[in-house]
C-alpha positions as CSV (number, residue, x, y, z in Angstrom):
1,X,0.0,0.0,0.0
2,X,1.4,3.4,-1.0
3,X,0.9,5.8,1.9
4,X,1.8,9.4,1.6
5,X,1.7,12.5,3.7
6,X,-1.2,14.0,5.6
7,X,-0.2,17.5,4.7
8,X,0.3,17.1,0.9
9,X,-3.2,16.5,-0.5
10,X,-4.0,15.1,-3.9
11,X,-6.5,12.2,-3.6
12,X,-9.1,12.1,-0.9
13,X,-11.6,9.2,-0.3
14,X,-15.2,10.0,0.4
15,X,-15.2,9.4,4.1
16,X,-12.3,11.8,4.8
17,X,-13.9,14.4,2.5
18,X,-17.1,14.4,4.6
19,X,-15.0,15.1,7.7
20,X,-13.3,18.0,6.1
21,X,-16.5,19.5,4.9
22,X,-17.9,19.8,8.4
23,X,-14.8,21.5,9.8
24,X,-14.6,25.3,9.6
25,X,-13.0,28.3,11.4
26,X,-15.6,28.1,14.2
27,X,-14.4,24.6,15.1
28,X,-10.8,25.6,15.6
29,X,-10.9,25.5,19.3
30,X,-13.3,22.5,19.6
31,X,-12.3,18.9,20.0
32,X,-13.8,16.8,17.2
33,X,-13.4,13.1,17.6
34,X,-13.5,11.0,14.5
35,X,-12.6,7.4,13.7
36,X,-11.1,7.0,10.3
37,X,-10.9,3.6,8.7
38,X,-8.5,3.4,5.8
39,X,-8.7,0.1,4.0
40,X,-6.0,-1.4,1.8
41,X,-7.9,-1.8,-1.5
42,X,-4.8,-3.3,-3.2
43,X,-4.6,-0.2,-5.4
44,X,-1.7,2.2,-5.6
45,X,-3.8,5.3,-5.0
46,X,-2.7,7.6,-2.3
47,X,-5.0,8.2,0.6
48,X,-4.2,11.6,2.1
49,X,-5.8,14.2,4.4
50,X,-5.9,17.9,3.5
51,X,-4.0,20.7,5.1
52,X,-7.4,22.1,6.3
53,X,-7.8,18.9,8.3
54,X,-4.4,19.4,9.9
55,X,-4.2,23.1,10.4
56,X,-7.8,23.9,11.6
57,X,-9.8,20.8,12.4
58,X,-9.4,17.5,14.2
59,X,-7.6,17.4,17.5
60,X,-7.9,13.7,18.1
61,X,-7.6,10.8,15.6
62,X,-8.3,7.1,16.4
63,X,-6.8,5.1,13.6
64,X,-7.7,1.7,12.3
65,X,-5.4,1.0,9.3
66,X,-5.8,-2.3,7.6
67,X,-2.9,-3.3,5.3
68,X,0.8,-3.4,5.5
69,X,2.7,-0.1,5.1
70,X,6.3,0.2,3.9
71,X,7.0,3.9,4.3
72,X,5.6,6.2,7.1
73,X,8.1,9.0,6.7
74,X,6.5,12.5,7.0
75,X,3.1,10.9,7.6
76,X,1.8,13.5,10.2
77,X,4.5,16.1,9.7
78,X,3.3,19.6,10.6
79,X,-0.1,18.5,11.8
80,X,-0.3,21.5,14.0
81,X,-3.8,20.9,15.5
82,X,-3.4,17.3,16.6
83,X,-3.4,16.7,20.4
84,X,-3.7,12.9,20.6
85,X,-3.1,10.0,18.2
86,X,-3.9,6.4,19.0
87,X,-3.2,3.6,16.6
88,X,-5.9,1.0,17.4
89,X,-4.9,-1.5,14.8
90,X,-1.9,-1.2,12.5
91,X,0.7,-3.5,10.9
92,X,4.0,-1.7,10.6
93,X,6.1,-4.9,10.4
94,X,7.2,-4.0,6.8
95,X,7.9,-0.3,7.4
96,X,11.4,0.7,6.6
97,X,11.3,4.4,7.4
98,X,9.6,6.5,10.0
99,X,11.7,9.6,9.4
100,X,10.0,12.8,10.6
101,X,6.7,11.0,11.0
102,X,5.4,13.2,13.8
103,X,7.8,16.1,13.2
104,X,6.2,19.6,13.8
105,X,3.1,18.3,15.7
106,X,3.6,21.1,18.1
107,X,0.4,20.6,20.1
108,X,0.6,16.8,20.2
109,X,0.5,15.7,23.9
110,X,0.1,12.0,23.8
111,X,1.1,9.1,21.5
112,X,0.2,5.5,21.8
113,X,2.7,3.5,19.7
114,X,2.2,0.2,21.5
115,X,1.1,-1.5,18.3
116,X,4.1,-0.3,16.3
117,X,6.5,-3.1,15.1
118,X,9.7,-1.3,14.3
119,X,11.8,-4.4,13.6
120,X,12.5,-3.4,10.0
121,X,12.8,0.3,10.4
122,X,16.1,1.8,9.2
123,X,15.4,5.5,9.7
124,X,14.1,7.3,12.8
125,X,15.7,10.7,12.4
126,X,13.5,13.6,13.4
127,X,10.7,11.2,14.4
128,X,9.3,13.4,17.2
129,X,11.2,16.6,16.5
130,X,9.3,19.8,17.3
131,X,6.6,18.0,19.4
132,X,6.8,20.8,21.9
133,X,3.8,19.6,24.0
134,X,4.5,15.9,23.9
135,X,4.4,14.4,27.4
136,X,4.2,10.7,26.9
137,X,5.2,8.2,24.1
138,X,3.5,5.0,25.2
139,X,5.2,1.9,23.8
140,X,8.6,3.4,22.9
141,X,10.2,1.2,25.5
142,X,9.4,-1.8,23.3
143,X,10.8,-0.4,20.0
144,X,13.1,-2.8,18.1
145,X,15.8,-0.7,16.6
146,X,18.5,-3.1,15.6
147,X,18.3,-2.0,11.9
148,X,18.1,1.7,12.6
149,X,21.0,3.7,11.2
150,X,19.8,7.3,11.8
151,X,18.5,8.8,15.1
152,X,19.6,12.4,14.7
153,X,17.0,15.0,15.8
154,X,14.9,12.1,17.1
155,X,13.5,13.9,20.2
156,X,14.8,17.4,19.3
157,X,12.7,20.2,21.0
158,X,10.4,17.8,22.9
159,X,10.2,20.4,25.5
160,X,7.6,18.7,27.7
161,X,9.0,15.2,27.9
162,X,10.3,14.5,31.5
163,X,11.1,10.8,31.1
164,X,12.2,8.4,28.4
165,X,12.5,4.7,28.7
166,X,14.9,3.6,25.9
167,X,16.1,0.5,27.8
168,X,15.4,-1.8,24.8
169,X,17.0,0.4,22.2
170,X,19.6,-1.5,20.1
171,X,21.8,1.3,18.7
172,X,24.6,-1.0,17.3
173,X,24.0,0.2,13.7
174,X,23.3,3.9,14.4
175,X,25.7,6.2,12.7
176,X,24.3,9.6,13.7
177,X,23.0,10.9,17.0
178,X,23.5,14.6,16.7
179,X,20.8,16.8,18.3
180,X,19.1,13.6,19.4
181,X,17.8,15.0,22.7
182,X,18.6,18.7,22.1
183,X,16.2,21.1,23.6
184,X,14.5,18.5,25.8
185,X,14.5,21.1,28.6
186,X,12.3,19.2,31.1
187,X,13.9,15.8,30.5
188,X,15.1,14.4,33.9
189,X,15.9,10.8,33.1
190,X,16.8,8.7,30.0
191,X,16.5,5.2,31.2
192,X,18.7,2.7,29.4
193,X,21.1,5.2,27.8
194,X,24.0,3.7,29.7
195,X,23.5,0.6,27.6
196,X,23.6,2.3,24.2
197,X,26.0,0.7,21.7
198,X,27.6,3.7,20.0
199,X,30.5,1.9,18.3
200,X,29.4,3.0,14.8
201,X,28.4,6.6,15.7
202,X,30.4,9.3,14.0
203,X,28.5,12.4,15.1
204,X,27.3,13.3,18.6
205,X,27.3,17.1,18.3
206,X,24.6,18.9,20.3
207,X,23.3,15.5,21.5
208,X,22.2,16.7,24.9
209,X,22.3,20.4,24.3
210,X,19.9,22.5,26.5
211,X,18.8,19.4,28.5
212,X,18.4,21.8,31.3
213,X,16.8,19.4,33.8
214,X,19.2,16.5,33.5
215,X,21.3,16.1,36.7
216,X,23.1,12.9,36.0
217,X,24.3,10.9,33.0
218,X,26.1,7.6,33.0
219,X,27.7,7.2,29.6
220,X,30.5,5.0,30.8
221,X,29.7,2.3,28.2
222,X,29.7,4.7,25.3
223,X,32.2,3.6,22.6
224,X,33.3,6.8,21.0
225,X,36.3,5.5,19.0
226,X,34.7,6.4,15.7
227,X,33.2,9.7,16.8
228,X,34.5,12.8,14.9
229,X,32.2,15.5,16.2
230,X,31.3,16.3,19.9
231,X,30.7,20.0,19.4
232,X,28.2,21.4,21.9
233,X,27.5,17.9,23.1
234,X,26.4,18.9,26.7
235,X,26.2,22.6,26.1
236,X,23.9,24.4,28.6
237,X,23.0,21.3,30.6
238,X,22.5,23.7,33.5
239,X,21.5,21.1,36.2
240,X,24.0,18.5,35.3
241,X,26.2,17.7,38.3
242,X,27.9,14.5,37.4
243,X,29.1,12.9,34.1
244,X,30.6,9.4,33.8
245,X,32.6,9.3,30.5
246,X,35.0,6.6,31.7
247,X,35.3,4.9,28.3
248,X,35.2,7.9,26.1
249,X,37.9,7.7,23.4
250,X,38.4,11.1,21.8
251,X,41.4,10.1,19.6
252,X,39.4,10.7,16.4
253,X,37.4,13.7,17.5
254,X,38.0,16.8,15.4
255,X,35.4,19.2,16.9
256,X,35.0,19.6,20.7
257,X,34.3,23.3,21.1
258,X,31.7,24.2,23.8
259,X,31.4,20.5,24.6
260,X,30.6,21.3,28.3
261,X,30.0,25.0,28.0
262,X,27.4,26.4,30.3
263,X,27.2,23.4,32.6
264,X,27.2,25.7,35.5
265,X,26.4,23.0,38.2
266,X,28.8,20.4,36.9
267,X,31.1,19.2,39.7
268,X,32.7,16.1,38.2
269,X,33.4,14.6,34.8
270,X,34.7,11.1,35.4
271,X,37.1,10.0,32.7
272,X,38.0,13.4,31.4
273,X,41.6,12.8,32.4
274,X,41.9,10.4,29.5
275,X,40.7,12.8,26.9
276,X,42.9,13.6,23.9
277,X,42.1,17.2,23.0
278,X,42.6,18.3,19.5
279,X,45.2,21.0,19.2
280,X,42.7,23.3,17.4
281,X,40.4,23.2,20.5
282,X,40.8,25.5,23.5
283,X,40.3,23.7,26.8
284,X,38.8,27.0,28.2
285,X,36.3,27.0,25.3
286,X,35.4,23.4,26.0
287,X,34.8,24.0,29.7
288,X,33.5,27.6,29.5
289,X,31.3,28.6,32.5
290,X,31.8,25.3,34.3
291,X,32.0,27.2,37.5
292,X,31.9,24.3,39.9
293,X,34.1,21.8,38.2
294,X,36.6,20.5,40.6
295,X,39.5,19.6,38.3
296,X,43.0,20.8,37.7
297,X,43.6,21.9,34.2
298,X,47.2,22.6,33.3
299,X,47.6,22.8,29.5
300,X,45.8,22.6,26.2
301,X,46.0,18.9,25.9
302,X,46.2,17.6,29.5
303,X,43.5,17.4,32.2
304,X,44.4,15.7,35.5
305,X,44.3,15.5,39.3
306,X,41.0,15.6,41.1
307,X,40.8,18.4,43.6
308,X,39.3,16.0,46.2
309,X,42.6,14.0,46.2
310,X,44.5,17.2,47.1
311,X,42.0,18.0,49.8
312,X,42.2,14.5,51.3
313,X,45.8,15.1,52.2
314,X,44.8,17.8,54.6
315,X,43.9,17.0,58.3
316,X,40.3,15.9,58.6
317,X,39.5,18.4,61.3
318,X,40.5,21.4,59.3
319,X,37.9,23.6,57.6
320,X,38.9,23.2,54.0
321,X,38.0,25.5,51.2
322,X,39.4,25.7,47.7
323,X,40.3,28.6,45.6
324,X,41.2,28.6,41.9
325,X,44.3,30.3,40.5
326,X,43.7,31.5,37.0
327,X,46.4,32.6,34.6
328,X,44.8,33.1,31.2
329,X,48.1,33.8,29.4
330,X,49.5,30.4,30.5
331,X,46.2,28.5,30.1
332,X,46.4,27.4,33.7
333,X,43.6,26.8,36.2
334,X,44.9,25.5,39.4
335,X,42.8,24.7,42.6
336,X,44.4,25.1,46.0
337,X,42.9,23.5,49.1
338,X,43.5,25.8,52.1
339,X,42.3,26.9,55.5
340,X,40.4,30.1,55.8
341,X,43.0,31.4,58.3
342,X,46.0,30.7,56.1
343,X,47.7,33.9,54.9
344,X,47.6,34.6,51.2
345,X,51.4,34.5,51.1
346,X,51.3,30.9,52.3
347,X,48.8,30.0,49.6
348,X,50.9,31.7,47.0
349,X,53.9,29.6,48.0
350,X,51.9,26.5,47.4
351,X,51.1,27.7,43.9
352,X,54.7,28.5,43.2
353,X,55.8,25.0,44.3
354,X,53.8,23.7,41.3
355,X,54.8,26.5,38.9
356,X,58.2,27.7,39.9
357,X,58.8,29.3,36.6
358,X,56.3,32.0,37.5
359,X,58.2,33.2,40.6
360,X,60.3,35.5,38.4
361,X,57.1,37.1,37.0
362,X,56.0,40.4,38.3
363,X,52.3,39.6,39.1
364,X,49.5,40.8,41.2
365,X,46.2,39.1,42.2
366,X,42.6,40.0,42.0
367,X,39.7,38.2,43.7
368,X,36.1,39.3,43.1
369,X,37.5,42.4,41.5
370,X,39.6,43.4,44.5
371,X,43.3,43.4,44.8
372,X,44.6,40.7,47.2
373,X,46.4,41.7,50.4
374,X,49.2,39.2,50.6
375,X,49.8,39.5,54.3
376,X,46.2,39.0,55.2
377,X,44.3,35.7,55.6
378,X,42.0,34.1,53.1
379,X,39.1,35.1,55.4
380,X,40.3,38.7,55.7
381,X,40.5,38.9,52.0
382,X,36.9,37.8,51.9
383,X,37.8,34.9,49.6
384,X,35.1,32.2,49.6
385,X,35.1,28.6,48.6
386,X,35.3,28.2,44.9
387,X,36.4,31.8,44.2
388,X,38.7,32.4,41.3
389,X,41.9,34.4,41.9
390,X,43.1,36.1,38.7
391,X,46.8,36.5,38.2
392,X,47.8,39.6,36.3
393,X,51.2,40.5,34.9
394,X,52.4,44.0,35.6
395,X,53.7,45.4,32.3
396,X,56.6,47.8,32.8
């Protein structure tokens, strides 16, 4: 059965035409429930709904489709009025593509895909993209995805989704995941993502961009040995506190700019010490505005030493704070664990023990915009835990 798009009208059967005839401007805000039965008459004619149906009329569709479909790409694309779709009876076992099937259904709130057989589907890119109001996708946890090669844009801008169960996803053949969850601003959990097989993925750029509600991601099983692009991958994940990237292999990555930029609550990136950073990438650009990250960053291609290991060397009964020395010219961020009653001179000496070549430099310090008093204590200088101390060179 040839099945084309519900927004590109050419041939209409009588039953659908009757529905369209009774929809007018006055019905725009009314919910009209209709059951549409589309039969496979073994002909190649295309059964399609009008733009009028999508833009103005029906909010809810209950479908009974008899016959085997092979291509469902773009089927409901840009059906702006739809709120709910339930597939009561449908055979999708022969369908090879579901690209952009619900893309642009901006008012769609609920989908029941429990009857979907996706075992032969090869393309799912953009499947739910732009479904701003979508809160639930029933049945997605049972999707069979072993043949799927494209998942880019799959949930892009699903701004109302809070939970996704992808525990049965087989992503072993997927090559592209860019923008997959981008803009899912309310998403709090992606169940099963720790089991994703990403050995064939080449592009992960913007994958979790603007996932503002995610607090934790365990990607320790991700195989990124073939990935070339991680640009903006976690950009503006503003609630993210912990990332496990233990097995990340970045040896082939060409683009990493803004990878963690704007992750203002991020405290730990497990495994980042094994990163190979492309010489064309700036570590400060990659980690821009990661204000709470507790890591020592020494150079453009080396990230090492957890601040907690440094702190653990101190006596347990001491009140420990940490301040960050920043030397932009040298690409150095260096955290120093200290006691609030330590004098700044003492803290400065600790820094020079690590970077003796700077002793000969004529430098002064700023904290919170104020010049440091070297003879005063950390507390007297009003330096608080996590503050950044900027080192400036005095130019003669």
